[in-house]
N, C-alpha and C positions, 0 to 999 in steps of 0.2 A: 505493501499499500505506500503510496507517495502522499509525503505530509509536506505541505509548503508551509514557508516561514515569511511574515511580512518583513520586505526588505526595507521599510520605513522606520516600523516600532520594534520588531523581530519577536512579535508574537505570531504562536503558531494560527495557521488555517485552518479549520477542520475539514476535513474529507465534506466534496458536497455542498460546501458554501461558496458563497461568490466569493470571486477575488479577482484582481485585473492585473493585467500584465502591461508593463511600459516597457517599449523599446526603444532605446534612443542610439541613433548613429552620429558619431562624430568622425567629420570627412575635410581632409585639407581643402581649400577652393582656392582655384588660379584662376587668372583671369588669362583668358585666350591670348595667344602670341602669335605676332605675325612672323612668319620665317619668310625671310628673303633669300636671294642668293647669295647673299654677303654672309648668312649664318650659316648657308649648306656647306661651304667650300673652307669655312673656318676649320682651325686643326682644335676640335675641344679634348685633346686629350689632358693638359695640364688642368683644366676642370672638372674632369672625370676623376683624377689624381686627388686634386683638392678636396673633392665631394666624399672618396673614399676614406681618405686619412680622417676626416670628421667624422664619419660613421662608425671608425674601428672605435673611438672612444666609447660608444652608444651599446647597451646591449640590443640583442633582437626586439625585445618586448619594449624598449624604447624607442627604436626604428620604425616600430609598427605602430605604436599610438601617436606618434607624431603625424602619420598620415591617415589612419583608420582606426576607430574603437567603436565596438559595437557591444551595448549592454541591454541586458532583460531583467527586468524587475519583475516582483510578485507584489502586490499592495491589497490590505484589507481597504475593506470599504472607507472605513475612516482616513485612512491615509491616500486613500486615492482622492478625496475631497481634496484635502490639505496640498497635495502634487499640484490638482487643477488649478487651485487658489493663484499658487506662486512655483511655477516648476523650474524655474530656475535657482530660487533661495529655498527649499523644500526641507523642512524639519517638521519630522511627525507631530512634536508637541503643539502643531498648528492646526491639527487637525481638530474639527467641531467633535463635541463628545457624542460618543455612541447614543443613537435614539433606539426606542422601543420598537420603531420598524423594522420588521421581519422582511428583508430587501429579497433574500430569496426565494421565501413565501411567496411574495408579490409577484415577483418573474415566473414562478413556475405557476401563479395564476392565470397568467396572461398566455400562458402557453394552452390551457385545459381548452377543450370546448365544451359546447352544454350539455354534450349529450352524456358525459362523464359524471 
């Protein structure tokens, strides 16, 4: 059995209860470059050697995360609300208190037909 933990408040998320997933992708962004004849005929060996020298002082993880990083978070309903309020400065303690509303039961009731 898979047990999820909220990545916001670290509480267990019981099986078959509502949880939210957040996927964050951080990618290096570059402006388009115009490449002309001068750039094509230029000898780039010195630039490549300088780049290799700079990369040698970093771990593979550092180099990778400087270009692309993907994270997936599991959040309980309370932390999801706090995250949506302020995703950049998300702190679980900003979450509103848990309400008596059973969100799972409500969502399940929406999927039931009248014949049930």
